[in-house]
ZAZAKOL-441778 format. One record per residue (C-alpha): y, z, x; chain. Coordinates in steps of 0.5 Angstrom, whole numbers, plus 2048, in hexadecimal, padded with zeros to 3 digits. Last residue first. Layout:
<node <Y; Z; X>; "A">
...
//
This chain:
<node <7C8; 84C; 82C>; "A">
<node <7C6; 853; 82A>; "A">
<node <7CE; 854; 828>; "A">
<node <7CE; 84D; 824>; "A">
<node <7C8; 84F; 820>; "A">
<node <7CB; 856; 81E>; "A">
<node <7D1; 853; 81C>; "A">
<node <7CE; 84E; 818>; "A">
<node <7C9; 853; 815>; "A">
<node <7CF; 857; 813>; "A">
<node <7D2; 852; 80F>; "A">
<node <7D1; 856; 808>; "A">
<node <7D1; 852; 802>; "A">
<node <7D8; 851; 7FF>; "A">
<node <7D8; 84A; 7FF>; "A">
<node <7D1; 849; 7FD>; "A">
<node <7D1; 84D; 7F7>; "A">
<node <7D7; 84A; 7F4>; "A">
<node <7D4; 843; 7F6>; "A">
<node <7CD; 843; 7F3>; "A">
<node <7CE; 83C; 7F5>; "A">
<node <7CB; 839; 7EF>; "A">
<node <7CF; 83E; 7EA>; "A">
<node <7D5; 83C; 7EE>; "A">
<node <7D4; 835; 7ED>; "A">
<node <7D4; 836; 7E6>; "A">
<node <7DA; 83A; 7E5>; "A">
<node <7DE; 835; 7EA>; "A">
<node <7DB; 82F; 7E6>; "A">
<node <7DE; 832; 7DF>; "A">
<node <7E5; 833; 7E2>; "A">
<node <7E5; 82C; 7E6>; "A">
<node <7E4; 82C; 7ED>; "A">
<node <7E9; 828; 7F1>; "A">
<node <7E7; 822; 7F5>; "A">
<node <7E8; 81C; 7F2>; "A">
<node <7EA; 81E; 7EB>; "A">
<node <7E7; 824; 7E6>; "A">
<node <7E1; 825; 7EA>; "A">
<node <7DA; 828; 7E8>; "A">
<node <7DA; 826; 7E1>; "A">
<node <7D5; 829; 7DD>; "A">
<node <7D1; 825; 7D8>; "A">
<node <7CA; 826; 7DC>; "A">
<node <7CC; 827; 7E3>; "A">
<node <7D2; 823; 7E5>; "A">
<node <7D5; 820; 7EC>; "A">
<node <7CE; 81F; 7EF>; "A">
<node <7CE; 81D; 7F7>; "A">
<node <7C9; 818; 7F8>; "A">
<node <7C4; 816; 7FD>; "A">
<node <7C2; 81B; 802>; "A">
<node <7C3; 821; 7FD>; "A">
<node <7CA; 823; 7FB>; "A">
<node <7CD; 828; 7F6>; "A">
<node <7CB; 82F; 7F8>; "A">
<node <7CA; 82E; 7FF>; "A">
<node <7D1; 82A; 7FF>; "A">
<node <7D4; 830; 7FD>; "A">
<node <7D3; 834; 804>; "A">
<node <7D6; 83B; 804>; "A">
<node <7D8; 83C; 80B>; "A">
<node <7D8; 843; 80F>; "A">
<node <7DB; 843; 816>; "A">
<node <7DB; 841; 81D>; "A">
<node <7D6; 83B; 81E>; "A">
<node <7D8; 83A; 816>; "A">
<node <7DF; 838; 818>; "A">
<node <7DD; 833; 81D>; "A">
<node <7D8; 830; 817>; "A">
<node <7DE; 830; 812>; "A">
<node <7E2; 82C; 817>; "A">
<node <7DD; 827; 818>; "A">
<node <7DC; 826; 810>; "A">
<node <7E3; 825; 80F>; "A">
<node <7E3; 81F; 814>; "A">
<node <7DD; 81C; 811>; "A">
<node <7E0; 81D; 80A>; "A">
<node <7E0; 816; 808>; "A">
<node <7D9; 814; 80C>; "A">
<node <7D6; 81A; 809>; "A">
<node <7D8; 818; 802>; "A">
<node <7D5; 811; 803>; "A">
<node <7CF; 813; 806>; "A">
<node <7CE; 818; 800>; "A">
<node <7CF; 812; 7FB>; "A">
<node <7D3; 814; 7F5>; "A">
<node <7D1; 816; 7EE>; "A">
<node <7D6; 813; 7E8>; "A">
<node <7D0; 80F; 7E5>; "A">
<node <7CC; 815; 7E4>; "A">
<node <7D1; 817; 7DE>; "A">
<node <7CE; 812; 7DA>; "A">
<node <7D2; 80D; 7D6>; "A">
<node <7D5; 80F; 7CF>; "A">
<node <7DC; 80B; 7D1>; "A">
<node <7E0; 812; 7D0>; "A">
<node <7DB; 816; 7D4>; "A">
<node <7DA; 811; 7D9>; "A">
<node <7E2; 811; 7D9>; "A">
<node <7E2; 818; 7DA>; "A">
<node <7DD; 818; 7E0>; "A">
<node <7E0; 813; 7E3>; "A">
<node <7E7; 816; 7E3>; "A">
<node <7E4; 81C; 7E6>; "A">
<node <7E1; 818; 7EB>; "A">
<node <7E7; 815; 7EE>; "A">
<node <7E4; 811; 7F4>; "A">
<node <7E6; 814; 7FB>; "A">
<node <7DF; 815; 7FD>; "A">
<node <7DE; 81D; 7FB>; "A">
<node <7DA; 822; 7FD>; "A">
<node <7DD; 829; 7FB>; "A">
<node <7E1; 82D; 800>; "A">
<node <7DE; 832; 804>; "A">
<node <7DF; 839; 803>; "A">
<node <7E1; 83D; 808>; "A">
<node <7E0; 845; 809>; "A">
<node <7E3; 84A; 80C>; "A">
<node <7E1; 852; 80C>; "A">
<node <7E6; 857; 80D>; "A">
<node <7E6; 85C; 812>; "A">
<node <7ED; 85A; 814>; "A">
<node <7EB; 856; 81A>; "A">
<node <7E7; 852; 815>; "A">
<node <7ED; 850; 812>; "A">
<node <7F0; 84E; 819>; "A">
<node <7EA; 84A; 81B>; "A">
<node <7EA; 846; 815>; "A">
<node <7F1; 844; 817>; "A">
<node <7EF; 842; 81E>; "A">
<node <7E9; 83E; 81B>; "A">
<node <7ED; 83A; 816>; "A">
<node <7F2; 839; 81C>; "A">
<node <7EC; 837; 821>; "A">
<node <7E9; 832; 81C>; "A">
<node <7F0; 82F; 81B>; "A">
<node <7F1; 82E; 822>; "A">
<node <7EA; 82B; 823>; "A">
<node <7EA; 826; 81E>; "A">
<node <7F0; 823; 820>; "A">
<node <7F5; 81F; 81B>; "A">
<node <7FC; 81E; 81F>; "A">
<node <800; 824; 821>; "A">
<node <807; 826; 81E>; "A">
<node <809; 82D; 821>; "A">
<node <80C; 832; 81D>; "A">
<node <806; 837; 81F>; "A">
<node <801; 832; 81D>; "A">
<node <804; 82D; 819>; "A">
<node <7FF; 827; 816>; "A">
<node <7FD; 820; 817>; "A">
<node <7FE; 81A; 812>; "A">
<node <7F7; 81A; 80E>; "A">
<node <7F3; 81E; 812>; "A">
<node <7F6; 825; 810>; "A">
<node <7F5; 823; 809>; "A">
<node <7EE; 822; 809>; "A">
<node <7ED; 82A; 80A>; "A">
<node <7EB; 82A; 803>; "A">
<node <7ED; 832; 803>; "A">
<node <7E9; 838; 802>; "A">
<node <7EA; 840; 805>; "A">
<node <7E6; 846; 801>; "A">
<node <7E8; 84C; 804>; "A">
<node <7E4; 852; 803>; "A">
<node <7E5; 85A; 803>; "A">
<node <7EB; 85A; 800>; "A">
<node <7EC; 862; 7FD>; "A">
<node <7F1; 863; 803>; "A">
<node <7F6; 85F; 800>; "A">
<node <7FC; 85E; 804>; "A">
<node <7F8; 85A; 809>; "A">
<node <7F7; 854; 804>; "A">
<node <7FE; 854; 802>; "A">
<node <800; 853; 80A>; "A">
<node <7FB; 84E; 80B>; "A">
<node <7FE; 84A; 805>; "A">
<node <805; 84B; 807>; "A">
<node <803; 848; 80E>; "A">
<node <800; 842; 80A>; "A">
<node <807; 842; 806>; "A">
<node <80B; 841; 80C>; "A">
<node <806; 83B; 80F>; "A">
<node <807; 838; 808>; "A">
<node <80E; 838; 808>; "A">
<node <80F; 835; 80F>; "A">
<node <80A; 830; 80D>; "A">
<node <80E; 82E; 806>; "A">
<node <814; 82D; 80A>; "A">
<node <810; 829; 80F>; "A">
<node <80E; 824; 80A>; "A">
<node <80A; 825; 804>; "A">
<node <80C; 81F; 7FF>; "A">
<node <80E; 819; 804>; "A">
<node <80A; 81B; 808>; "A">
<node <804; 81F; 807>; "A">
<node <804; 824; 80E>; "A">
<node <7FF; 829; 80E>; "A">
<node <800; 831; 810>; "A">
<node <7FE; 835; 815>; "A">
<node <801; 83C; 818>; "A">
<node <7FB; 83F; 814>; "A">
<node <7F6; 83B; 811>; "A">
<node <7F5; 83C; 809>; "A">
<node <7F7; 835; 807>; "A">
<node <7FD; 833; 803>; "A">
<node <7FD; 82D; 7FF>; "A">
<node <7FD; 832; 7F9>; "A">
<node <7FF; 839; 7FA>; "A">
<node <7FA; 83F; 7F9>; "A">
<node <7F9; 846; 7FA>; "A">
<node <7F4; 848; 7F4>; "A">
<node <7F2; 84F; 7F4>; "A">
<node <7EB; 851; 7F1>; "A">
<node <7E7; 856; 7EF>; "A">
<node <7E0; 859; 7F0>; "A">
<node <7DC; 85E; 7EC>; "A">
<node <7DA; 859; 7E7>; "A">
<node <7D6; 856; 7ED>; "A">
<node <7D9; 84F; 7EE>; "A">
<node <7D6; 849; 7EB>; "A">
<node <7DA; 846; 7E6>; "A">
<node <7E0; 849; 7E9>; "A">
<node <7DE; 845; 7EF>; "A">
<node <7DD; 83F; 7EC>; "A">
<node <7E4; 83F; 7E8>; "A">
<node <7E8; 841; 7EF>; "A">
<node <7E5; 83B; 7F3>; "A">
<node <7E9; 836; 7F0>; "A">
<node <7EF; 83A; 7F2>; "A">
<node <7ED; 83A; 7F9>; "A">
<node <7EC; 832; 7F9>; "A">
<node <7F3; 832; 7F6>; "A">
<node <7F6; 835; 7FD>; "A">
<node <7F4; 83C; 800>; "A">
<node <7F2; 843; 800>; "A">
<node <7ED; 846; 7FB>; "A">
<node <7ED; 84E; 7FC>; "A">
<node <7E7; 852; 7FA>; "A">
<node <7E7; 859; 7F9>; "A">
<node <7ED; 85A; 7F4>; "A">
<node <7F1; 861; 7F3>; "A">
<node <7F6; 85F; 7ED>; "A">
<node <7F1; 85B; 7EA>; "A">
<node <7EF; 854; 7E8>; "A">
<node <7F5; 851; 7EC>; "A">
<node <7F9; 84B; 7EB>; "A">
<node <7FC; 84D; 7E4>; "A">
<node <7FF; 853; 7E7>; "A">
<node <804; 84F; 7EC>; "A">
<node <805; 852; 7F3>; "A">
<node <801; 84D; 7F6>; "A">
<node <804; 847; 7F2>; "A">
<node <804; 841; 7F7>; "A">
<node <805; 83B; 7F3>; "A">
<node <7FE; 839; 7F0>; "A">
<node <7FD; 840; 7ED>; "A">
<node <802; 83F; 7E8>; "A">
<node <7FD; 83A; 7E5>; "A">
<node <7F9; 840; 7E4>; "A">
<node <7F2; 844; 7E6>; "A">
<node <7F0; 83D; 7EA>; "A">
<node <7F4; 837; 7E9>; "A">
<node <7EF; 832; 7E7>; "A">
<node <7F3; 82D; 7E4>; "A">
<node <7F1; 82A; 7DD>; "A">
<node <7EB; 825; 7DD>; "A">
<node <7E7; 829; 7D8>; "A">
<node <7ED; 82A; 7D4>; "A">
<node <7EF; 823; 7D4>; "A">
<node <7E7; 821; 7D2>; "A">
<node <7E7; 825; 7CC>; "A">
<node <7EA; 821; 7C8>; "A">
<node <7E5; 81B; 7CA>; "A">
<node <7DF; 820; 7C8>; "A">
<node <7E2; 821; 7C1>; "A">
<node <7E4; 81A; 7C0>; "A">
<node <7DD; 817; 7C1>; "A">
<node <7DE; 80F; 7C1>; "A">
<node <7E5; 810; 7C4>; "A">
<node <7EB; 80E; 7C1>; "A">
<node <7EC; 814; 7BD>; "A">
<node <7EE; 818; 7C4>; "A">
<node <7F5; 815; 7C2>; "A">
<node <7F8; 817; 7C9>; "A">
<node <7FB; 81E; 7C7>; "A">
<node <7FD; 81C; 7C0>; "A">
<node <804; 81D; 7C1>; "A">
<node <804; 819; 7C8>; "A">
<node <800; 813; 7C5>; "A">
<node <805; 813; 7BF>; "A">
<node <80B; 813; 7C3>; "A">
<node <809; 80D; 7C7>; "A">
<node <808; 809; 7C1>; "A">
<node <80F; 80B; 7BE>; "A">
<node <812; 80A; 7C5>; "A">
<node <80E; 803; 7C5>; "A">
<node <811; 801; 7BE>; "A">
<node <818; 804; 7BF>; "A">
<node <819; 800; 7C6>; "A">
<node <816; 7FA; 7C2>; "A">
<node <81B; 7FB; 7BC>; "A">
<node <821; 7FC; 7C1>; "A">
<node <820; 7F6; 7C6>; "A">
<node <81F; 7F2; 7C0>; "A">
<node <825; 7F4; 7BD>; "A">
<node <829; 7F3; 7C3>; "A">
<node <826; 7EC; 7C4>; "A">
<node <827; 7EA; 7BD>; "A">
<node <82E; 7EC; 7BD>; "A">
<node <830; 7E8; 7C3>; "A">
<node <82C; 7E2; 7C1>; "A">
<node <825; 7E0; 7C3>; "A">
<node <824; 7D8; 7C6>; "A">
<node <81F; 7D3; 7C5>; "A">
<node <822; 7CC; 7C8>; "A">
<node <829; 7CA; 7C7>; "A">
<node <82C; 7D0; 7CB>; "A">
<node <833; 7D2; 7C8>; "A">
<node <82F; 7D8; 7C5>; "A">
<node <82D; 7DB; 7CB>; "A">
<node <827; 7DA; 7D0>; "A">
<node <824; 7E0; 7D3>; "A">
<node <81F; 7E1; 7CE>; "A">
<node <81C; 7DA; 7CF>; "A">
<node <81B; 7DB; 7D6>; "A">
<node <818; 7E2; 7D7>; "A">
<node <813; 7E1; 7D1>; "A">
<node <810; 7DA; 7D2>; "A">
<node <811; 7D8; 7D9>; "A">
<node <812; 7DF; 7DC>; "A">
<node <80C; 7E2; 7D8>; "A">
<node <807; 7DC; 7DA>; "A">
<node <809; 7DC; 7E1>; "A">
<node <808; 7E4; 7E1>; "A">
<node <802; 7E3; 7DE>; "A">
<node <7FF; 7DE; 7E3>; "A">
<node <802; 7E3; 7E9>; "A">
<node <7FF; 7E9; 7E6>; "A">
<node <7F8; 7E5; 7E5>; "A">
<node <7F9; 7E4; 7ED>; "A">
<node <7FA; 7EB; 7EE>; "A">
<node <7F4; 7ED; 7EA>; "A">
<node <7EF; 7E8; 7EE>; "A">
<node <7F1; 7EB; 7F4>; "A">
<node <7F1; 7F2; 7F2>; "A">
<node <7EA; 7F0; 7EF>; "A">
<node <7E8; 7EE; 7F6>; "A">
<node <7EA; 7F4; 7F9>; "A">
<node <7E5; 7F8; 7F5>; "A">
<node <7E8; 7FD; 7F0>; "A">
<node <7E5; 804; 7F0>; "A">
<node <7EB; 808; 7ED>; "A">
<node <7E6; 80A; 7E7>; "A">
<node <7E4; 803; 7E5>; "A">
<node <7E8; 803; 7DE>; "A">
<node <7EE; 807; 7E1>; "A">
<node <7EF; 803; 7E7>; "A">
<node <7EE; 7FD; 7E4>; "A">
<node <7F3; 7FF; 7DF>; "A">
<node <7F8; 801; 7E5>; "A">
<node <7F8; 7FA; 7E8>; "A">
<node <7F9; 7F6; 7E2>; "A">
<node <7FF; 7FB; 7E0>; "A">
<node <802; 7FB; 7E7>; "A">
<node <801; 7F3; 7E8>; "A">
<node <805; 7F1; 7E1>; "A">
<node <80C; 7F3; 7E2>; "A">
<node <80D; 7F1; 7E9>; "A">
<node <80A; 7EA; 7E8>; "A">
<node <80F; 7EA; 7E2>; "A">
<node <815; 7EC; 7E6>; "A">
<node <812; 7E7; 7EC>; "A">
<node <812; 7E1; 7E7>; "A">
<node <818; 7DE; 7EB>; "A">
<node <816; 7E0; 7F1>; "A">
<node <80F; 7DE; 7F1>; "A">
<node <812; 7D7; 7EF>; "A">
<node <816; 7D7; 7F5>; "A">
<node <810; 7D9; 7FA>; "A">
<node <80D; 7D3; 7F7>; "A">
<node <812; 7CE; 7F8>; "A">
<node <814; 7D0; 7FF>; "A">
<node <81B; 7D3; 7FF>; "A">
<node <819; 7D9; 802>; "A">
<node <816; 7D6; 808>; "A">
<node <81C; 7D0; 809>; "A">
<node <821; 7D6; 808>; "A">
<node <81E; 7DA; 80E>; "A">
<node <81E; 7D4; 812>; "A">
<node <825; 7D3; 811>; "A">
<node <827; 7CC; 80E>; "A">
<node <82B; 7CF; 807>; "A">
<node <82D; 7D6; 808>; "A">
<node <82A; 7DC; 80A>; "A">
<node <830; 7E0; 80D>; "A">
<node <832; 7E5; 808>; "A">
<node <82D; 7E6; 803>; "A">
<node <828; 7E6; 809>; "A">
<node <82C; 7EB; 80C>; "A">
<node <82C; 7EF; 806>; "A">
<node <824; 7EF; 805>; "A">
<node <823; 7F2; 80C>; "A">
<node <829; 7F7; 80B>; "A">
<node <824; 7F9; 805>; "A">
<node <81E; 7F9; 809>; "A">
<node <821; 7FD; 80F>; "A">
<node <825; 801; 80B>; "A">
<node <81F; 804; 808>; "A">
<node <81E; 808; 80E>; "A">
<node <824; 80C; 80D>; "A">
<node <821; 80F; 807>; "A">
<node <81D; 80D; 801>; "A">
<node <818; 80E; 803>; "A">
<node <815; 812; 808>; "A">
<node <810; 80E; 80C>; "A">
<node <809; 811; 80A>; "A">
<node <807; 80C; 805>; "A">
<node <808; 807; 80B>; "A">
<node <80D; 803; 80F>; "A">
<node <80A; 7FE; 814>; "A">
<node <808; 7F7; 810>; "A">
<node <80D; 7F7; 80A>; "A">
<node <813; 7FA; 80F>; "A">
<node <812; 7F5; 814>; "A">
<node <812; 7EF; 80F>; "A">
<node <818; 7F2; 80C>; "A">
<node <81C; 7F3; 813>; "A">
<node <819; 7EC; 816>; "A">
<node <81C; 7E9; 80F>; "A">
<node <823; 7EB; 810>; "A">
<node <823; 7EA; 818>; "A">
<node <820; 7E3; 816>; "A">
<node <826; 7E2; 811>; "A">
<node <82B; 7E5; 816>; "A">
<node <829; 7E1; 81C>; "A">
<node <828; 7DA; 818>; "A">
<node <82F; 7DB; 816>; "A">
<node <832; 7DD; 81C>; "A">
<node <82F; 7D7; 820>; "A">
<node <832; 7D2; 81A>; "A">
<node <839; 7D5; 81B>; "A">
<node <83C; 7D8; 815>; "A">
<node <83D; 7D7; 80D>; "A">
<node <83B; 7DE; 80A>; "A">
<node <836; 7DD; 805>; "A">
<node <838; 7DD; 7FE>; "A">
<node <83A; 7E2; 7F9>; "A">
<node <83F; 7E5; 7FD>; "A">
<node <83F; 7E9; 804>; "A">
<node <843; 7EF; 803>; "A">
<node <842; 7F1; 7FB>; "A">
<node <83C; 7ED; 7FB>; "A">
<node <838; 7F1; 800>; "A">
<node <83B; 7F7; 7FE>; "A">
<node <838; 7F6; 7F7>; "A">
<node <831; 7F5; 7FA>; "A">
<node <832; 7FB; 7FE>; "A">
<node <834; 7FF; 7F8>; "A">
<node <82D; 7FD; 7F5>; "A">
<node <82A; 800; 7FB>; "A">
<node <82F; 806; 7FB>; "A">
<node <82D; 808; 7F4>; "A">
<node <826; 80A; 7F6>; "A">
<node <827; 811; 7F8>; "A">
<node <82C; 813; 7F2>; "A">
<node <827; 80E; 7ED>; "A">
<node <821; 813; 7ED>; "A">
<node <81A; 811; 7EF>; "A">
<node <819; 812; 7F6>; "A">
<node <81E; 817; 7F8>; "A">
<node <81B; 81B; 7F2>; "A">
<node <814; 81B; 7F5>; "A">
<node <817; 81C; 7FC>; "A">
<node <81A; 823; 7FA>; "A">
<node <81D; 826; 800>; "A">
<node <81A; 823; 806>; "A">
<node <81B; 81B; 804>; "A">
<node <821; 81E; 7FF>; "A">
<node <826; 81E; 805>; "A">
<node <825; 817; 807>; "A">
<node <825; 815; 800>; "A">
<node <82C; 819; 7FF>; "A">
<node <82E; 816; 806>; "A">
<node <82D; 80F; 803>; "A">
<node <830; 811; 7FC>; "A">
<node <837; 813; 800>; "A">
<node <837; 80D; 805>; "A">
<node <836; 808; 7FF>; "A">
<node <83B; 80B; 7FB>; "A">
<node <840; 80B; 801>; "A">
<node <83F; 804; 801>; "A">
<node <840; 802; 7FA>; "A">
<node <847; 806; 7FA>; "A">
<node <848; 802; 801>; "A">
<node <846; 7FB; 7FD>; "A">
<node <84B; 7FD; 7F7>; "A">
<node <850; 7FE; 7FD>; "A">
<node <84F; 7F7; 800>; "A">
<node <84F; 7F4; 7F9>; "A">
<node <856; 7F6; 7F8>; "A">
<node <856; 7FB; 7F2>; "A">
<node <858; 7F9; 7EB>; "A">
<node <851; 7F8; 7E9>; "A">
<node <84F; 7FF; 7EC>; "A">
<node <84E; 802; 7E5>; "A">
<node <84A; 7FC; 7E2>; "A">
<node <846; 7FC; 7E9>; "A">
<node <844; 803; 7E7>; "A">
<node <842; 802; 7E0>; "A">
<node <83E; 7FC; 7E2>; "A">
<node <83A; 801; 7E7>; "A">
<node <839; 807; 7E2>; "A">
<node <834; 804; 7DD>; "A">
<node <832; 7FF; 7E2>; "A">
<node <82F; 805; 7E7>; "A">
<node <82B; 808; 7E1>; "A">
<node <828; 801; 7E0>; "A">
<node <826; 800; 7E7>; "A">
<node <823; 806; 7E8>; "A">
<node <81F; 805; 7E1>; "A">
<node <81C; 7FF; 7E3>; "A">
<node <81A; 802; 7EA>; "A">
<node <816; 807; 7E6>; "A">
<node <813; 801; 7E2>; "A">
<node <80D; 801; 7E8>; "A">
<node <80A; 807; 7E5>; "A">
<node <808; 804; 7DE>; "A">
<node <801; 803; 7DF>; "A">
<node <800; 80A; 7E2>; "A">
<node <7F9; 80A; 7E5>; "A">
<node <7FC; 809; 7EC>; "A">
<node <800; 80F; 7EB>; "A">
<node <7FA; 814; 7EB>; "A">
<node <7FB; 819; 7E6>; "A">
<node <7FE; 81F; 7E7>; "A">
<node <7FB; 825; 7EB>; "A">
<node <800; 825; 7F1>; "A">
<node <806; 823; 7EC>; "A">
<node <809; 81C; 7EB>; "A">
<node <80A; 81D; 7E4>; "A">
<node <812; 81F; 7E4>; "A">
<node <813; 819; 7E9>; "A">
<node <80F; 814; 7E4>; "A">
<node <813; 816; 7DE>; "A">
<node <81A; 816; 7E2>; "A">
<node <818; 80F; 7E5>; "A">
<node <816; 80D; 7DE>; "A">
<node <81D; 80E; 7DB>; "A">
<node <81F; 807; 7D8>; "A">
<node <81E; 80A; 7D1>; "A">
<node <819; 804; 7D0>; "A">
<node <815; 806; 7D6>; "A">
<node <816; 80E; 7D4>; "A">
<node <812; 80D; 7CD>; "A">
<node <80D; 808; 7D0>; "A">
<node <80C; 80E; 7D6>; "A">
<node <80B; 813; 7D1>; "A">
<node <805; 80F; 7CD>; "A">
<node <802; 80E; 7D4>; "A">
<node <802; 815; 7D5>; "A">
<node <7FF; 816; 7CF>; "A">
<node <7FA; 811; 7D0>; "A">
<node <7F8; 814; 7D7>; "A">
<node <7F7; 81A; 7D3>; "A">
<node <7F2; 817; 7CE>; "A">
<node <7EE; 813; 7D3>; "A">
<node <7F1; 80C; 7D4>; "A">
<node <7EC; 806; 7D3>; "A">
<node <7EC; 803; 7CC>; "A">
<node <7F3; 805; 7C9>; "A">
<node <7F6; 804; 7D0>; "A">
<node <7F3; 7FD; 7D1>; "A">
<node <7F6; 7FB; 7CA>; "A">
<node <7FD; 7FE; 7CB>; "A">
<node <7FE; 7FB; 7D2>; "A">
<node <800; 7F4; 7CF>; "A">
<node <805; 7F7; 7CB>; "A">
<node <808; 7FA; 7D1>; "A">
<node <808; 7F3; 7D5>; "A">
<node <80B; 7F0; 7CF>; "A">
<node <811; 7F5; 7CE>; "A">
<node <812; 7F5; 7D6>; "A">
<node <813; 7ED; 7D5>; "A">
<node <818; 7ED; 7D0>; "A">
<node <81C; 7F3; 7D2>; "A">
<node <81E; 7F2; 7D9>; "A">
<node <822; 7EB; 7DA>; "A">
<node <824; 7EA; 7D2>; "A">
<node <826; 7F2; 7D2>; "A">
<node <82A; 7F2; 7D8>; "A">
<node <82E; 7EB; 7D6>; "A">
<node <82F; 7EF; 7CF>; "A">
<node <832; 7F5; 7D3>; "A">
<node <837; 7F1; 7D7>; "A">
<node <839; 7ED; 7D1>; "A">
<node <83A; 7F4; 7CD>; "A">
<node <83E; 7F7; 7D4>; "A">
<node <842; 7F1; 7D4>; "A">
<node <846; 7ED; 7D9>; "A">
<node <84A; 7E7; 7D8>; "A">
<node <851; 7E9; 7DC>; "A">
<node <84F; 7E5; 7E2>; "A">
<node <84F; 7EA; 7E7>; "A">
<node <84A; 7EE; 7E2>; "A">
<node <846; 7E8; 7E1>; "A">
<node <845; 7E7; 7E9>; "A">
<node <844; 7EE; 7EA>; "A">
<node <83E; 7EF; 7E5>; "A">
<node <83B; 7E8; 7E7>; "A">
<node <83B; 7E9; 7EF>; "A">
<node <839; 7F1; 7EE>; "A">
<node <833; 7EF; 7EA>; "A">
<node <831; 7EA; 7EF>; "A">
<node <832; 7EF; 7F5>; "A">
<node <82F; 7F5; 7F2>; "A">
<node <829; 7F2; 7EF>; "A">
<node <827; 7EF; 7F6>; "A">
<node <828; 7F6; 7FA>; "A">
<node <824; 7F9; 7F4>; "A">
<node <81F; 7F4; 7F5>; "A">
<node <81E; 7F5; 7FC>; "A">
<node <81D; 7FC; 7FB>; "A">
<node <817; 7FB; 7F7>; "A">
<node <814; 7F6; 7FC>; "A">
<node <814; 7FC; 800>; "A">
<node <80E; 7FE; 7FD>; "A">
<node <80A; 7F9; 801>; "A">
<node <80A; 7FE; 807>; "A">
<node <803; 7FF; 808>; "A">
<node <802; 7F7; 807>; "A">
<node <7FE; 7F5; 80D>; "A">
<node <7F7; 7F7; 809>; "A">
<node <7F8; 7F6; 802>; "A">
<node <7F8; 7FC; 7FE>; "A">
<node <7F9; 7F8; 7F7>; "A">
<node <7FF; 7FC; 7F6>; "A">
<node <802; 7FA; 7FD>; "A">
<node <800; 7F3; 7FB>; "A">
<node <804; 7F3; 7F5>; "A">
<node <80A; 7F6; 7F8>; "A">
<node <809; 7F1; 7FE>; "A">
<node <809; 7EB; 7F9>; "A">
<node <80F; 7EE; 7F5>; "A">
<node <815; 7EE; 7FB>; "A">
<node <813; 7E8; 7FF>; "A">
<node <813; 7E4; 7F8>; "A">
<node <81A; 7E7; 7F6>; "A">
<node <81C; 7E5; 7FD>; "A">
<node <81A; 7DE; 7FB>; "A">
<node <81E; 7DF; 7F5>; "A">
<node <824; 7E0; 7F9>; "A">
<node <822; 7DA; 7FD>; "A">
<node <823; 7D6; 7F7>; "A">
<node <82A; 7D8; 7F7>; "A">
<node <82E; 7D6; 7F0>; "A">
<node <835; 7D6; 7F0>; "A">
<node <839; 7DC; 7F1>; "A">
<node <841; 7DC; 7F3>; "A">
<node <844; 7DF; 7F9>; "A">
<node <842; 7DB; 7FF>; "A">
<node <844; 7DF; 805>; "A">
<node <846; 7DD; 80C>; "A">
<node <843; 7DD; 813>; "A">
<node <847; 7DC; 819>; "A">
//
């Protein structure tokens, strides 16, 4: 038989569980091999939080001494002081190193963080053309926002159910867990970004912690040693397995989230003194990491993000390791000298802060940070910070998304007048964002009697019956939409007798990340299959009497060349320092190049590498012109310049009869 223990006393193994949550998160963000599922640490934190907060609130309600004011005072003491410290510490680095657009985004995040709505902000910012998440110093605060939003409603629910039996209350919580988990599962294909960031699809994780307390109690259940060992070991195995085996492609949150959250639950329920897992989690250093885990979590993301910002994303492994240690040291200092003093109340004989001081300090610090953030937003990132404010003010515009004719054209608008330059276009540009960024080059170099229609959908390459998989954002649902839109694109091309040339473009690399769908069947990355699908698509086009041309993606090596160029301009450095190695670029896109070679055996291909690379270097700028706006897309000015260098318009419409004659002769 097992029995419950109702009252909560300090449990060092829960601090050890916190360490088991925070370390994988930090190592995941540092891209350490073996921690591909380290993000599940956040889910473990949610379970722990739900368990501990429910134990406190439920007991106080039962004893008739619960106060919402006291509850939120505790939350402020727990969350705000260290958060304010880290926010302030970010300011000088943001001021010195961030480009205007980044600084404005940072200011907006300061506003959202202090209103505890940063999860909503980052959900809205998570767009295809948005700044990379790893470059956002306050990105990790979305978890705090989810928690605080949960704790606006959850104490009120427990108050409402205060006269209900414990079993009924647990039943209500369990129903909420089921609904939230089902919603999270649905969101994995309907709206995965919203599902990741928003409370309704995360609430079940906090609810699981609450359910544990309401059904089991505050301390591990009293049962046989063998069952306690087995239960706690199963919990640890579930967590470790999730950390090692899950990846960014695992739909999250979803039913898969139950593995680490139930694992954490089993440790809370069964991990009692004397078990092997208890001995592991209560090692003094492990407990210490758990004690400082909140500060550790707060510090690591800004340090990593600012390193990426200053080094344009090229952060070596040794620096990640160093910054992880620095984060841990800062965490200890802020835990001891900031967190601990602010948690003490007026009854303490040592340094303490009264309730009035706590609330006043929280309001004043939030107002100051919100005001600073508002200034950054209102001034469009304070370009006056730069040595040459005029040049700096233009950087955001130079790095703007290159949508081609208009931004609406990025979302498949073939019938929109903004997406064509005449009523009788002669050239169709079909593809994804890599087709979009070639439009300016074509407009610049096509003869005046030629006109364009842009038929583009981001992430959806111009390949019939084929679509990439990029979970969790672009899933099977998106693939079905992509295939349908490509069918419609071909219909649109055929509906214009004036179209004589079809230009296709795609990075192709997206098809080698997680595989792709062909005729509704998911296939693993395969060069031959992908090339055959593209060739078949171009065959269909040419069977209608039109010319089909594929434009090779520009050279890249995985680094953010656009950001590097902008930072070089910001810091007054030579743009040539951003050039990339020809060898590294060729190795990075080897699979793509193989596919392009296969296409070229059957159809016309225009090589961008011929204009940008020699045997040693691929240039990313020419004079003061940026070729790139990010890690792979051409900037507007770069597209225009590259178009001139390639004489792209003339080459695209050039008669391909010589190829046909050559093939006939053979």
